[in-house]
N, C-alpha and C positions, 0 to 999 in steps of 0.2 A: 885290551881286548877282553870281554867277558867270556868265560866258559861255564857252561852248564855242567854241574857235577854228573859225572857218569862213572860206573864201576869199570874195572878193566875188562870185565866180561860184556859189558853193555856198550859195544863200540858201534852200535848201529844208529841210524837216524830215520826218521819218517820221510815218506816220499815228499811231503810239503816242506820239510826242512831242507831236503836236497834241492828241490826246486828253487826255494827261496835263496839258498846259497849260490846256486848257479846264476840266478838273476842278479844277484849282488855282485858277483865277479864280472858279469856282462856289462852292468852299468858303470863299473869302475873303468872297464875296457873303453866304454863309449866316452867317458870323461878324459881318458888319456888321449883318445883320438881328437877330441876337441882341442886339447892342449897342443897336440902335434900340428894341427891346422892352423892354430894361432901363431905357432913357432914359425911355420912356413910363411904365413902372411907377413910377419914381422921381419923375418930374414930376407924376403924379397923386396923390401922397401928400399928406396934409394939411399936412405940413411937409417938403418935399423937401430932400434934403441937397445943397446947391450943389456941395460939393466932389466928391461922388460923380457928380453930373451932368457936372461938368467932366471928370473922369477918363474917364467913359464916352464922352463926346463926342470926347475926344482920342484915345482908342483907336479910335473908329470912323473918324476922320480918318486915323490912322496906317495902318489897314487899306486904306482907299481909296487912299492913296498907294502902299502896297505892291502893290496890285492894278494900279494904273496903270503902275508901273515894271516889272512882270513881263513877261518876253518868253519865247517858246517856247525860246530858247537857253538860258535860266537853268536848266539841268537839276537843279543841286543844290538851288536854291530851290524848284522845282516839286515835287520829291520831299520836301523838308522841310514845305512848306505842306500838301500832301496828307496826310503822316503826322501832323504836329502838330495842325493845325486839324481835320482829318478826325476824329481822336479826340475833340476838344473838341465837335464838332458832333454826332457820334454819341451822346456821353454826355449832352449837352444835350437831344437829342431823346427819348432814353430817359427822362430825368427828367421831361419835359413831355408825355409821351405821354397822349393823352385816356384817361381810365378807361372802359374798355368796360362797358356795362350788362349 
């Protein structure tokens, strides 16, 4: 993860950086929720695919580690996460939108 250089005395960040960081953490949480839903769907099948379950669980763990390691100073990672994962979450929500009566 990339860290912008800051001096020991300059441990502050801008409001925009803080908001972007929180949005990145939230979108990772959304991605983890999608993985959890897919795990539940697979586990509830009459013949769950153990390999798929392991893969989904590994991805959820990777996302949790990525979220834990993320810091407000990781500007490039925050931007990447918001862009890449944000698009995935928006597409997933569109595909899973409740059908209005």
